N, C-alpha and C positions, 0 to 999 in steps of 0.2 A: 818557194814552192817546193817540197820534199818530192823526191821522185819515188816510183812506187817500192823500190828495194828498201829505203828509207821508212818509208810507211811501214811496211811489212815487219822490220826489224822493230820498230817502236811498239806495233801492236802485238807482237808475240812475246813483248816482256810482260805485258799485262793479262792476268788471268781473271780479273774481276770483271763480268760484264757489263757492271754498271761504269767501272771506272775504264773500260775499252769504249764505252759510248761517248764518255767525257772527254776522251783524247779524241775520238772522232770530231766531236763538235769543234776542238782546239785548231785540228786541221783547215776547219772551215772558215776560222779568223784569219787565215794566210791567204785566200783566195786573191790573186793581183786583179786591180781594176780592169775591168774589159776595155782594150782601146777601141779608138774610133774605126780603124780599118777592119775589125772583126765583123764576121756575119754570123748573126745570132739566130738560133732556133729555137723556140719554145718547145719542149719536151711533152707529150702529150701522155697520159698515163701515171704522173705523178701525182699524189695527193697535194703536195707544194707547188707551187710556181717555180718552175726550173727552166733555165735556159743553158743552154751550150753554145759558146762562140768560137769560132774558128779564123786564124789570119791567114792572109793568103801562103804565108811559111810556114803552116801545119802548127801553129800554137794555139792550145786549147786555154780556153777560159771559160768562168759560167757565175752562175748566181743562183740564189734558191731564196726563199723567204722565211726558210726555218733552219735554225743553227744547226740541227742534226743532218739535214738535208745537204748544207752548204757543206759540211764535212764529208758526206758520202760523194759529193761531186768533187770536192778537190781529190779525193782518194781516186776515184774513176778517171779523172783527169790527169793525174801522176802515172797512170798506166800508157795512157796515149799522147802525151806532148811531145811534139817534133816528129811524130810518126805519119807516113803517109796513109791514104785511105787504103791500099793495097796491105801495107803492112799491119793496118789496125784490124781488117778482115781476117788476117791470117794468125792472129793472137786468140789465146782463149781467155778471154775476158771474164767470162762467167767463173770459170774456174779459178783464175787469178782473185777475184773478189772474194769467192766462197773461202779460198783459203785464209784469208783473214780473219775468220770466226767473229765476225760481228753479230750480235743476236738481234735481229730487225726482224719486226713484225712484217705480216703479209703484204700489208698497204705499202711499207718501204721496200720491200723486196720486189714488188711489183714495178716501183718506180725505178730503182736499179735495172731490172730489165727492159724497161723502157729508154733509159740512158743507153744502155750496151746495146740494144738494137738500133738504134738511130746512128751511133757511133760504127757499127758494123756495115751500115747501109750509107754512108759517107758515098 
């Protein structure tokens, strides 16, 4: 899985909004399988079915039933993987996601906000 700085770099190289969305979907193809020791939570507020899962050592996994949303999950998890709940609480996740300049509709942005809210309240 890419880390956030790699995601940011790749997306900054793409100007076309459609190509950027295609790259987001590519990120989603690389989500690792969820290990058995992960605790999973269904994220309420997403149009798609989304789960975010956390292992005891603060590694994050996720799944979604839409290719685009899987990519969004992968990006958000790249921001927080390996970090403690307190570190995540102190991170500007909203602005980190916004600076990627991904052209999403209102319902997808609601889902992003729901995922970020869940992570901020771990």
